[in-house]
TIDO-370629 format. One record per residue (C-alpha): residue number from 1; x, y, z. Coordinates in Angstrom, 1 decimal. Example, Ala and Ser with C-alpha at 12.3 -4.5 7.8 and 13.67 -1.06 7.14 Angstrom:
> i / c1 / c2 / c3
> 1 / 12.3 / -4.5 / 7.8 $
> 2 / 13.7 / -1.1 / 7.1 $
This chain:
> i / c1 / c2 / c3
> 1 / 157.4 / 172.6 / 58.2 $
> 2 / 156.6 / 168.8 / 58.6 $
> 3 / 153.2 / 170.5 / 60.3 $
> 4 / 152.2 / 172.6 / 57.5 $
> 5 / 152.2 / 169.8 / 55.2 $
> 6 / 150.0 / 167.6 / 57.6 $
> 7 / 147.4 / 170.4 / 57.5 $
> 8 / 147.0 / 170.7 / 53.6 $
> 9 / 146.6 / 166.9 / 53.2 $
> 10 / 143.8 / 167.2 / 56.0 $
> 11 / 142.2 / 170.3 / 54.4 $
> 12 / 142.3 / 168.2 / 50.9 $
> 13 / 140.7 / 164.7 / 52.3 $
> 14 / 138.1 / 167.2 / 54.1 $
> 15 / 137.6 / 168.1 / 50.7 $
> 16 / 136.9 / 165.2 / 48.8 $
> 17 / 136.3 / 163.0 / 51.1 $
> 18 / 132.1 / 164.3 / 51.2 $
> 19 / 132.1 / 163.3 / 47.1 $
> 20 / 129.4 / 159.9 / 47.3 $
> 21 / 130.1 / 157.4 / 43.7 $
> 22 / 127.5 / 157.3 / 41.4 $
> 23 / 126.2 / 154.1 / 40.7 $
> 24 / 126.7 / 153.1 / 37.1 $
> 25 / 123.4 / 151.5 / 35.7 $
> 26 / 124.3 / 149.0 / 33.0 $
> 27 / 121.0 / 146.4 / 32.6 $
> 28 / 117.5 / 146.0 / 33.4 $
> 29 / 116.4 / 145.5 / 37.0 $
> 30 / 119.3 / 147.1 / 38.7 $
> 31 / 118.3 / 149.2 / 41.7 $
> 32 / 119.8 / 152.4 / 43.1 $
> 33 / 119.6 / 152.5 / 47.1 $
> 34 / 118.2 / 155.0 / 49.1 $
> 35 / 120.3 / 158.4 / 49.0 $
> 36 / 122.0 / 157.5 / 45.9 $
> 37 / 122.2 / 158.6 / 42.4 $
> 38 / 122.7 / 156.0 / 39.7 $
> 39 / 123.5 / 157.4 / 36.2 $
> 40 / 122.4 / 155.7 / 32.9 $
> 41 / 125.5 / 154.9 / 30.8 $
> 42 / 123.6 / 153.4 / 27.8 $
> 43 / 120.5 / 152.9 / 26.3 $
> 44 / 118.4 / 150.0 / 27.9 $
> 45 / 115.0 / 148.7 / 26.0 $
> 46 / 113.4 / 146.4 / 29.2 $
> 47 / 111.5 / 143.4 / 29.2 $
> 48 / 108.1 / 142.9 / 31.7 $
> 49 / 110.4 / 140.9 / 33.7 $
> 50 / 112.9 / 142.7 / 35.3 $
> 51 / 111.1 / 145.8 / 34.7 $
> 52 / 113.6 / 148.9 / 34.4 $
> 53 / 115.5 / 151.1 / 37.5 $
> 54 / 114.3 / 150.5 / 40.9 $
> 55 / 114.8 / 153.7 / 43.1 $
> 56 / 114.4 / 153.4 / 46.7 $
> 57 / 113.5 / 156.3 / 48.6 $
> 58 / 115.6 / 159.5 / 47.9 $
> 59 / 117.6 / 158.3 / 45.0 $
> 60 / 118.2 / 159.9 / 41.7 $
> 61 / 118.6 / 158.9 / 38.5 $
> 62 / 120.8 / 160.6 / 36.1 $
> 63 / 119.0 / 159.6 / 32.4 $
> 64 / 122.6 / 161.3 / 31.2 $
> 65 / 121.5 / 161.2 / 27.6 $
> 66 / 120.1 / 158.0 / 27.5 $
> 67 / 116.5 / 156.1 / 27.1 $
> 68 / 115.0 / 153.8 / 29.6 $
> 69 / 112.3 / 151.9 / 27.6 $
> 70 / 110.2 / 149.0 / 28.9 $
> 71 / 107.5 / 147.6 / 27.1 $
> 72 / 104.7 / 147.9 / 29.7 $
> 73 / 105.5 / 151.6 / 30.9 $
> 74 / 107.9 / 150.5 / 34.1 $
> 75 / 111.2 / 151.7 / 33.2 $
> 76 / 111.3 / 153.6 / 36.3 $
> 77 / 109.9 / 152.6 / 39.5 $
> 78 / 110.3 / 154.8 / 42.1 $
> 79 / 109.8 / 153.1 / 46.1 $
> 80 / 109.3 / 156.7 / 48.0 $
> 81 / 110.5 / 159.8 / 47.2 $
> 82 / 112.9 / 160.4 / 44.4 $
> 83 / 114.0 / 162.5 / 41.4 $
> 84 / 114.7 / 161.9 / 37.8 $
């Protein structure tokens, strides 16, 4: 009985262990690391000094229905291949 229970727990850990956590984007100037996903949690209006959000190589930005605005046009800075 104990063997089948540990096998079931092992299968559950394998299924759940592969999911990556998304990075909450809560302020201007944040960077989404390479291969990760950033999720905008609210509307942001950035100033020219901080720009908006920087996406590293193969990063993804989920706007989540929100707006990301910067007056100089640099709301999202892409550093390599990225997805919006």
